[in-house]
VMD Tcl script that draws the C-alpha trace (Angstrom):
set ca {
  {14.98 -40.45 16.91}
  {17.26 -37.71 18.32}
  {15.20 -34.88 16.82}
  {12.05 -36.22 18.40}
  {13.71 -36.58 21.79}
  {14.78 -32.94 21.62}
  {11.24 -31.86 20.81}
  {9.83 -33.91 23.67}
  {12.34 -32.43 26.11}
  {11.57 -28.92 24.95}
  {7.84 -29.49 25.35}
  {8.22 -30.94 28.81}
  {10.34 -28.00 29.92}
  {7.59 -25.58 28.94}
  {4.81 -27.20 30.88}
  {3.21 -28.88 27.89}
  {0.41 -31.35 28.40}
  {1.65 -34.84 27.44}
  {0.25 -36.29 24.25}
  {-3.08 -37.94 24.88}
  {-3.67 -35.96 28.08}
  {-6.19 -33.24 27.18}
  {-6.78 -30.23 29.36}
  {-9.94 -31.06 31.28}
  {-11.45 -30.43 34.68}
  {-11.71 -27.20 36.67}
  {-8.02 -26.31 36.20}
  {-6.61 -25.75 32.73}
  {-3.41 -27.76 32.44}
  {-2.56 -27.07 28.82}
  {0.52 -24.92 28.30}
  {2.07 -23.60 25.11}
  {1.34 -26.60 22.92}
  {-1.36 -26.26 20.23}
  {-4.89 -27.21 21.24}
  {-6.03 -30.31 19.30}
  {-9.22 -30.14 17.27}
  {-10.99 -32.44 19.71}
  {-10.72 -29.75 22.42}
  {-11.68 -26.80 20.24}
  {-15.18 -26.47 21.59}
  {-15.31 -22.71 22.11}
  {-17.83 -20.38 20.48}
  {-17.24 -16.95 18.96}
  {-20.02 -15.47 21.12}
  {-17.93 -16.28 24.22}
  {-15.53 -13.51 23.17}
  {-18.19 -10.89 23.95}
  {-18.19 -11.32 27.76}
  {-14.42 -11.87 27.66}
  {-13.78 -8.39 26.28}
  {-16.52 -6.83 28.36}
  {-14.74 -8.17 31.45}
  {-11.41 -6.87 30.15}
  {-12.77 -3.31 30.36}
  {-14.71 -3.29 33.64}
  {-12.51 -0.70 35.28}
  {-13.22 2.63 36.96}
  {-10.05 3.89 35.29}
  {-12.20 4.57 32.23}
  {-14.14 7.11 34.32}
  {-10.89 8.83 35.20}
  {-9.79 8.83 31.57}
  {-13.13 10.30 30.50}
  {-12.70 13.06 33.07}
  {-9.18 13.71 31.79}
  {-10.51 14.28 28.28}
  {-12.55 17.21 29.60}
  {-10.11 18.64 32.14}
  {-6.73 18.10 30.45}
  {-7.66 17.88 26.75}
  {-10.37 20.55 26.92}
  {-12.91 18.51 24.94}
  {-16.66 18.99 25.06}
  {-19.28 16.25 25.37}
  {-19.61 15.60 21.63}
  {-15.88 15.39 21.11}
  {-15.61 12.93 24.01}
  {-18.33 10.89 22.29}
  {-16.20 10.69 19.13}
  {-13.19 9.60 21.19}
  {-15.23 6.97 23.07}
  {-16.45 5.46 19.78}
  {-13.22 5.65 17.78}
  {-10.78 4.39 20.44}
  {-12.29 0.89 20.96}
  {-12.90 0.47 17.22}
  {-9.22 1.14 16.49}
  {-7.64 -0.71 19.40}
  {-9.98 -3.69 19.73}
  {-10.21 -3.94 15.96}
  {-6.50 -4.80 16.13}
  {-7.19 -7.18 19.02}
  {-9.83 -8.98 16.97}
  {-7.68 -9.22 13.84}
  {-4.66 -10.64 15.70}
  {-6.93 -13.06 17.60}
  {-7.48 -14.90 14.30}
  {-3.95 -16.27 14.69}
  {-5.15 -18.14 17.78}
  {-7.66 -20.23 15.86}
  {-5.10 -20.84 13.10}
  {-2.30 -22.06 15.34}
  {-4.08 -23.13 18.54}
  {-1.26 -21.73 20.71}
  {-0.87 -18.58 22.84}
  {0.19 -15.40 21.10}
  {3.78 -15.33 22.33}
  {4.25 -18.98 21.35}
  {3.02 -18.20 17.83}
  {5.44 -15.28 17.86}
  {8.28 -17.81 17.70}
  {7.33 -18.49 14.08}
  {7.90 -14.78 13.34}
  {11.03 -13.89 15.33}
  {12.70 -17.28 15.68}
  {13.11 -19.43 18.76}
  {15.82 -17.23 20.25}
  {14.78 -13.98 18.63}
  {11.36 -14.19 20.26}
  {13.01 -13.74 23.65}
  {13.55 -10.02 22.94}
  {9.95 -8.90 22.27}
  {8.73 -11.55 24.72}
  {10.80 -10.11 27.56}
  {9.69 -6.55 26.83}
  {6.02 -7.51 26.71}
  {6.36 -9.57 29.89}
  {7.96 -6.65 31.75}
  {5.29 -4.27 30.39}
  {2.65 -6.56 31.88}
  {4.15 -5.97 35.30}
  {3.13 -2.33 35.03}
  {-0.36 -3.11 33.73}
  {-0.98 -5.61 36.52}
  {0.41 -3.17 39.08}
  {-1.98 -0.42 37.93}
  {-4.93 -2.81 38.16}
  {-3.87 -4.12 41.57}
  {-3.58 -0.58 42.93}
  {-6.98 0.38 41.50}
  {-8.55 -2.71 43.08}
  {-6.96 -1.97 46.43}
  {-8.24 1.62 46.28}
  {-11.73 0.28 45.57}
  {-11.61 -1.90 48.70}
  {-10.32 1.00 50.80}
  {-13.08 3.29 49.53}
  {-15.80 0.74 50.34}
  {-14.39 0.27 53.87}
  {-14.42 4.04 54.35}
  {-17.99 4.43 53.07}
  {-19.44 1.56 55.07}
  {-17.41 1.58 58.29}
  {-15.44 4.82 58.33}
  {-12.15 2.91 58.28}
  {-9.30 5.19 57.17}
  {-6.44 3.91 55.10}
  {-3.10 3.10 56.68}
  {0.04 1.37 55.48}
  {-0.86 -2.03 57.05}
  {-4.36 -1.80 55.54}
  {-2.89 -0.95 52.12}
  {-0.66 -4.03 52.29}
  {-3.58 -6.22 53.36}
  {-5.88 -5.04 50.55}
  {-3.13 -5.48 47.97}
  {-2.40 -9.01 49.17}
  {-6.08 -9.97 49.06}
  {-6.55 -8.52 45.57}
  {-3.45 -10.18 44.13}
  {-4.35 -13.50 45.79}
  {-7.82 -13.43 44.20}
  {-6.23 -12.60 40.86}
  {-3.76 -15.46 41.17}
  {-6.52 -17.93 42.01}
  {-8.75 -17.05 39.05}
  {-5.90 -16.88 36.51}
  {-4.49 -20.15 37.80}
  {-7.79 -21.97 37.14}
  {-7.56 -21.04 33.46}
  {-9.80 -20.28 30.53}
  {-12.99 -21.95 31.80}
  {-13.00 -19.97 35.05}
  {-12.26 -16.75 33.16}
  {-15.17 -17.36 30.78}
  {-17.66 -18.10 33.54}
  {-16.60 -15.18 35.72}
  {-16.61 -12.90 32.69}
  {-20.17 -13.86 31.77}
  {-21.61 -13.20 35.22}
  {-19.65 -9.99 35.75}
  {-20.98 -8.74 32.41}
  {-24.57 -9.12 33.61}
  {-23.91 -7.56 37.03}
  {-21.81 -4.65 35.82}
  {-24.26 -3.94 33.01}
  {-27.18 -3.74 35.42}
  {-25.45 -1.39 37.85}
  {-24.03 0.74 35.03}
  {-27.60 1.35 33.85}
  {-28.52 2.49 37.37}
  {-25.56 4.89 37.43}
  {-26.50 6.25 34.01}
  {-30.09 6.84 35.11}
  {-28.88 8.64 38.25}
  {-26.49 10.84 36.24}
  {-29.16 11.68 33.68}
  {-31.48 12.80 36.47}
  {-28.92 14.70 38.57}
  {-26.60 16.25 35.97}
  {-26.74 19.90 34.96}
  {-26.99 19.17 31.25}
  {-26.93 22.86 30.31}
  {-23.44 23.08 31.80}
  {-22.33 19.80 30.21}
  {-23.55 20.64 26.70}
  {-22.42 24.26 27.03}
  {-18.73 23.38 27.35}
  {-16.66 24.90 24.50}
  {-15.10 22.58 21.95}
  {-11.43 21.73 22.12}
  {-9.00 21.43 19.25}
  {-9.08 18.55 16.77}
  {-5.49 17.78 17.70}
  {-6.45 17.23 21.36}
  {-9.31 15.00 20.26}
  {-6.87 12.85 18.26}
  {-4.59 12.78 21.28}
  {-7.54 11.58 23.38}
  {-8.20 8.74 20.94}
  {-4.55 7.69 21.25}
  {-4.67 7.76 25.05}
  {-7.88 5.74 25.38}
  {-6.84 3.32 22.62}
  {-3.55 2.57 24.38}
  {-5.34 0.41 26.95}
  {-6.82 -1.78 24.20}
  {-3.51 -1.96 22.32}
  {-1.99 -3.68 25.35}
  {-4.32 -6.66 24.82}
  {-3.25 -7.35 21.21}
  {-0.39 -9.82 21.92}
  {-2.73 -11.69 24.30}
  {-5.61 -11.95 21.82}
  {-4.72 -15.46 20.50}
  {-4.65 -16.76 24.08}
  {-8.44 -16.42 24.25}
  {-9.24 -17.80 20.78}
  {-7.08 -20.91 20.57}
  {-9.98 -23.05 21.77}
  {-12.16 -21.88 18.87}
  {-12.63 -24.31 15.95}
  {-10.65 -23.58 12.80}
  {-13.91 -22.91 10.98}
  {-14.74 -19.90 13.20}
  {-15.31 -16.72 11.20}
  {-12.49 -14.19 11.50}
  {-14.90 -11.37 10.72}
  {-17.25 -12.51 13.47}
  {-14.35 -12.78 15.91}
  {-13.25 -9.22 15.20}
  {-16.77 -7.81 15.34}
  {-17.57 -9.56 18.62}
  {-14.33 -8.34 20.17}
  {-15.01 -4.70 19.22}
  {-18.63 -4.94 20.39}
  {-17.69 -6.42 23.78}
  {-15.12 -3.72 24.48}
  {-17.11 -0.84 22.99}
  {-20.24 -1.50 25.01}
  {-18.21 -0.77 28.15}
  {-15.73 1.86 26.98}
  {-18.37 4.14 25.43}
  {-20.64 4.69 28.47}
  {-17.79 4.66 31.00}
  {-15.78 7.35 29.23}
  {-18.92 9.46 28.75}
  {-19.87 9.09 32.41}
  {-16.41 10.24 33.44}
  {-16.69 13.27 31.18}
  {-20.10 14.19 32.60}
  {-18.85 13.82 36.18}
  {-15.84 16.03 35.43}
  {-18.00 19.02 34.44}
  {-19.35 19.30 37.98}
  {-16.20 18.05 39.72}
  {-13.17 18.96 37.58}
  {-10.62 18.00 40.23}
  {-11.52 14.30 39.98}
  {-9.25 13.95 36.91}
  {-6.25 14.78 39.09}
  {-7.35 12.91 42.21}
  {-4.73 11.17 44.28}
  {-6.46 7.85 43.64}
  {-8.81 6.85 40.81}
  {-11.68 5.53 42.95}
  {-12.55 7.65 45.98}
  {-14.36 10.31 43.94}
  {-17.15 7.80 43.18}
  {-18.14 7.81 46.84}
  {-18.42 11.60 46.72}
  {-20.44 11.84 43.50}
  {-22.85 8.93 44.01}
  {-25.07 8.08 47.00}
  {-23.87 5.23 49.20}
  {-26.69 2.87 48.13}
  {-25.36 3.11 44.57}
  {-21.63 3.74 44.97}
  {-20.92 0.77 47.27}
  {-22.45 -2.00 45.10}
  {-21.08 -0.30 41.98}
  {-17.56 -0.31 43.42}
  {-17.89 -3.93 44.51}
  {-18.94 -4.99 41.01}
  {-16.14 -2.89 39.54}
  {-13.77 -4.61 41.97}
  {-14.79 -7.99 40.56}
  {-14.15 -6.60 37.10}
  {-10.68 -5.43 38.05}
  {-9.89 -8.88 39.46}
  {-10.90 -10.35 36.10}
  {-8.81 -7.83 34.15}
  {-5.76 -8.69 36.18}
  {-6.56 -12.41 35.96}
  {-6.70 -12.21 32.16}
  {-3.40 -10.34 32.10}
  {-1.70 -12.83 34.43}
  {-3.18 -15.74 32.46}
  {-1.38 -14.46 29.37}
  {1.71 -13.53 31.37}
  {2.02 -17.17 32.45}
  {2.32 -18.22 28.81}
  {4.81 -15.44 28.10}
  {6.93 -16.55 31.05}
  {6.96 -20.09 29.67}
  {8.18 -18.87 26.28}
  {11.06 -17.16 28.10}
  {12.18 -20.49 29.58}
  {10.59 -20.36 33.05}
  {10.09 -24.07 33.63}
  {6.85 -24.06 35.55}
  {3.31 -25.12 34.65}
  {1.19 -22.21 33.44}
  {-0.83 -22.06 36.67}
  {2.34 -21.49 38.70}
  {4.17 -19.36 36.15}
  {1.68 -16.56 36.90}
  {2.95 -16.45 40.49}
  {6.03 -14.55 39.30}
  {3.87 -11.71 38.01}
  {1.69 -11.84 41.12}
  {4.66 -11.20 43.41}
  {6.01 -8.41 41.20}
  {2.64 -6.62 41.00}
  {2.35 -6.83 44.79}
  {5.73 -5.14 45.35}
  {5.29 -2.48 42.67}
  {1.71 -1.83 43.78}
  {2.85 -1.07 47.29}
  {5.44 1.40 45.99}
  {2.87 3.15 43.77}
  {0.33 3.52 46.59}
  {2.79 4.64 49.25}
  {5.47 6.54 47.32}
  {3.90 7.95 44.13}
  {2.27 11.39 44.45}
  {0.11 11.40 41.28}
  {-1.70 8.26 40.21}
  {-3.26 9.64 37.04}
  {0.04 11.11 35.84}
  {1.84 7.82 36.36}
  {-1.03 5.95 34.72}
  {-1.10 8.06 31.52}
  {2.70 7.91 31.24}
  {2.62 4.16 31.63}
  {-0.14 3.75 29.01}
  {1.86 5.82 26.54}
  {5.00 3.71 26.92}
  {2.97 0.51 26.98}
  {1.38 1.29 23.61}
  {4.76 1.93 22.00}
  {6.27 -1.27 23.43}
  {3.42 -3.44 22.17}
  {2.96 -1.69 18.81}
  {6.39 -2.70 17.48}
  {5.40 -6.34 17.92}
  {1.95 -5.71 16.42}
  {3.38 -4.26 13.20}
  {5.67 -7.21 12.55}
  {3.24 -9.92 13.66}
  {0.38 -8.38 11.67}
  {2.32 -8.42 8.39}
  {3.38 -12.00 9.07}
  {-0.28 -12.98 9.52}
  {-1.04 -11.66 6.04}
  {1.63 -13.98 4.63}
  {1.10 -17.08 6.76}
  {-1.77 -19.52 6.29}
  {-0.85 -21.93 9.11}
  {1.61 -22.64 11.90}
  {3.80 -25.69 12.41}
  {2.77 -26.86 15.89}
  {5.70 -29.17 16.65}
  {8.14 -26.54 15.36}
  {6.67 -23.97 17.78}
  {7.38 -26.29 20.69}
  {10.82 -27.38 19.47}
  {13.29 -24.84 20.86}
  {16.34 -26.69 19.52}
  {18.20 -26.37 16.20}
  {15.87 -28.96 14.67}
  {12.95 -26.53 14.73}
  {11.65 -25.20 11.41}
  {11.55 -21.83 13.19}
  {15.21 -21.85 14.12}
  {16.14 -19.80 11.03}
  {19.75 -18.59 11.36}
  {21.12 -19.19 14.82}
  {17.61 -19.09 16.29}
  {16.90 -15.55 15.00}
  {14.65 -14.21 12.26}
  {16.83 -11.18 11.59}
  {14.43 -9.27 9.37}
  {11.67 -9.44 11.99}
  {14.01 -8.40 14.79}
  {15.47 -5.53 12.76}
  {11.99 -4.17 11.95}
  {10.86 -4.56 15.57}
  {13.91 -2.88 17.12}
  {13.97 -0.01 14.62}
  {10.27 0.70 15.11}
  {10.66 0.63 18.88}
  {13.39 3.28 18.75}
  {11.40 5.44 16.30}
  {8.31 5.25 18.51}
  {10.25 6.41 21.57}
  {11.62 9.37 19.60}
  {8.03 10.66 19.28}
  {7.04 9.91 22.88}
  {6.65 12.25 25.85}
  {5.88 11.10 29.40}
  {6.46 12.52 32.87}
  {10.08 11.40 33.10}
  {11.10 11.13 29.44}
  {10.73 13.10 26.19}
  {12.02 12.01 22.80}
  {13.65 14.55 20.46}
  {10.57 14.52 18.19}
  {7.99 14.65 20.98}
  {7.19 18.24 20.02}
  {6.11 17.29 16.49}
  {2.47 16.70 15.53}
  {2.54 12.90 16.17}
  {4.37 13.43 19.46}
  {2.04 16.14 20.75}
  {-0.98 13.98 19.96}
  {0.22 10.79 21.67}
  {0.57 8.99 18.33}
  {4.02 7.55 18.90}
  {2.41 4.09 18.92}
  {0.95 4.69 15.46}
  {4.40 5.63 14.10}
  {5.81 2.51 15.77}
  {3.24 0.21 14.17}
  {3.67 1.69 10.70}
  {7.47 1.61 10.76}
  {7.51 -2.00 11.99}
  {4.98 -3.13 9.37}
  {6.60 -1.36 6.41}
  {10.14 -2.43 7.31}
  {9.18 -6.07 7.81}
  {7.21 -6.06 4.55}
  {10.18 -4.85 2.47}
  {13.06 -6.67 4.20}
  {14.04 -10.13 2.88}
  {12.15 -12.93 4.60}
  {13.74 -15.69 6.57}
  {12.73 -19.08 5.19}
  {11.95 -22.21 7.15}
  {13.76 -25.40 6.22}
  {12.04 -28.78 6.24}
  {13.67 -31.10 8.76}
  {13.77 -34.88 8.51}
  {11.10 -36.21 10.80}
  {9.01 -33.03 10.71}
  {5.25 -33.54 10.44}
  {3.46 -32.84 7.20}
  {1.94 -29.44 6.56}
  {-1.49 -31.03 6.47}
  {-1.16 -32.57 9.90}
  {0.38 -29.42 11.36}
  {-2.04 -26.89 10.00}
  {-5.26 -28.83 10.37}
  {-4.58 -30.81 13.51}
  {-5.76 -33.95 11.73}
  {-4.12 -37.27 12.61}
  {-1.15 -37.98 10.34}
  {-2.25 -41.42 9.13}
  {-1.96 -42.99 5.65}
  {-5.69 -42.48 5.12}
  {-5.48 -38.81 6.13}
  {-2.51 -38.25 3.82}
  {-4.35 -39.90 0.96}
  {-7.43 -37.71 1.52}
  {-5.24 -34.57 1.64}
  {-3.35 -35.39 -1.56}
  {-6.49 -36.48 -3.43}
  {-8.50 -33.36 -2.54}
  {-10.23 -32.13 -5.70}
  {-8.67 -29.08 -7.28}
  {-5.41 -29.40 -5.34}
  {-2.48 -29.06 -7.74}
  {0.84 -30.70 -7.06}
  {3.54 -28.12 -6.39}
  {7.31 -28.39 -6.45}
  {8.69 -29.02 -2.97}
  {11.22 -26.21 -3.09}
  {11.07 -22.54 -3.83}
  {12.21 -21.84 -7.42}
  {15.75 -20.58 -7.26}
  {16.03 -21.35 -3.58}
  {18.49 -23.67 -1.90}
  {17.73 -27.41 -1.79}
  {15.53 -28.55 1.07}
  {13.95 -25.16 1.62}
  {10.20 -25.66 1.91}
  {7.83 -23.44 -0.05}
  {5.29 -21.80 2.30}
  {1.79 -22.07 0.81}
  {-1.78 -22.27 2.10}
  {-2.43 -25.75 3.38}
  {-4.89 -26.57 0.60}
  {-2.12 -26.20 -1.98}
  {1.12 -27.32 -0.38}
  {3.01 -30.57 -0.58}
  {6.13 -31.01 1.50}
  {8.98 -33.30 0.49}
  {8.46 -35.45 3.53}
  {5.51 -37.32 4.94}
  {5.68 -38.39 8.55}
  {4.02 -41.12 10.45}
  {3.25 -39.95 13.94}
  {2.84 -42.10 16.96}
  {1.89 -40.76 20.37}
  {3.88 -42.14 23.23}
  {4.09 -41.27 26.91}
  {7.46 -39.61 26.33}
  {6.54 -37.39 23.40}
  {6.28 -37.76 19.65}
  {8.12 -40.37 17.60}
  {8.34 -39.68 13.89}
  {9.71 -41.54 10.92}
  {9.91 -39.91 7.52}
  {9.92 -41.18 4.00}
  {10.26 -39.33 0.73}
  {7.16 -38.86 -1.42}
}
mol new
graphics top color blue
foreach p $ca { graphics top sphere $p radius 0.5 }
foreach p [lrange $ca 0 end-1] q [lrange $ca 1 end] { graphics top cylinder $p $q radius 0.2 }
display resetview
């Protein structure tokens, strides 16, 4: 059928795995298409090392130092910040990750159901570009770690050729790990969790023994406003992972507990963020200039003995490779949703090249790393929060995703809406983005409301999220329209084979009432969106896998 040919072409253009060809082996070959139930073998506990690895960065030490030096907080206030920030930010990561087990696709592919096939290009492009900055920051931090180790061990001083070489090596390692896919990320994350945990304990013991605790605990308290601002700054790093959260949960079975997923995500991030931020704060009391250091790594070699600083930096370097690999892994999916017709493993090469070029400019041209980093985090949080507000409200309304419709980028898609755009979602997203920038202040930009309480306390991202969520909740919803040849809701939402026996079991489920196929008062052919256990669509499809895609024939119930 013509509709099915269009779907097959769209899937092929986005690097989808052909039907009947599961993603197996050392390299993940699956692209945007939903993961079938037969491949959903992940476990919720695997999310713990995933989010530990996502936070193994010495930048947290620098941020902890900044809370003392720039925000004027004392030890106990920093403790509050270090607890609250991961709970807020990674709580959102965990909640949005539930969409991954519902739909089985990456986050920006699921976003098509919210913004429309064409409308999704707008937030998708912004998030993709924002990832360039995040990956650049990580690449620069990794290169600085290598340069510091070379200086400590061999006395090699940095030079422009050496900077280029370290950047190339770091980005190449990142590209290799992210290209291998989810299995490699899980295994590397697990081992790095053990190693980093062990050396972090050694650093903590050393600091406890060597720190002047009278000076640390004697620091005066800062204002509550600056403490709130600190929570916003530290939370911004976690906020950047929210759109990527479904990418790491789509291999979980549909029966996985959403509460367990959220709790495991917060625990994995918090167990790293809390001690790292506190260690940075403690270090800053004795060495206050480390918060404004030209690079975020070299101070470790000055504060710790070589026998501890070198292995600690090497382990942290592995962690930074994993952080960048996770970011590029998600960026590959985002690039595919934007129409880059490459397999996922090669789509990440675009981001790799960009982070290499921007990293060189930041290391050679920029005069203040920490200033650029905080400014970037602030803008990053605003850019991602507009999407979070809209997508989060949609998750509260949506029980399942139509897998074939996500992959169908033509007019036949149920997520085409009007002209390919879900106008309510786009209006809420764009309005919230503008409002958030009005409350934002960075090194090179200040909104007209940056001097207000939310602006002074780095809470522009909170305003962005709230505006996006409220607007999308009150604006009229776009409605999907059932297309001839579309799969049944049961097959789409559960991943079960669409066979006569499966349809009979679904329609004969005890306690399942028959519902009218259209929304009361709505136009003919407009499907009513209901939880899968209580929905009956006006069409039932028979699906047959072929080497060229999916062939469907529909009959009326």
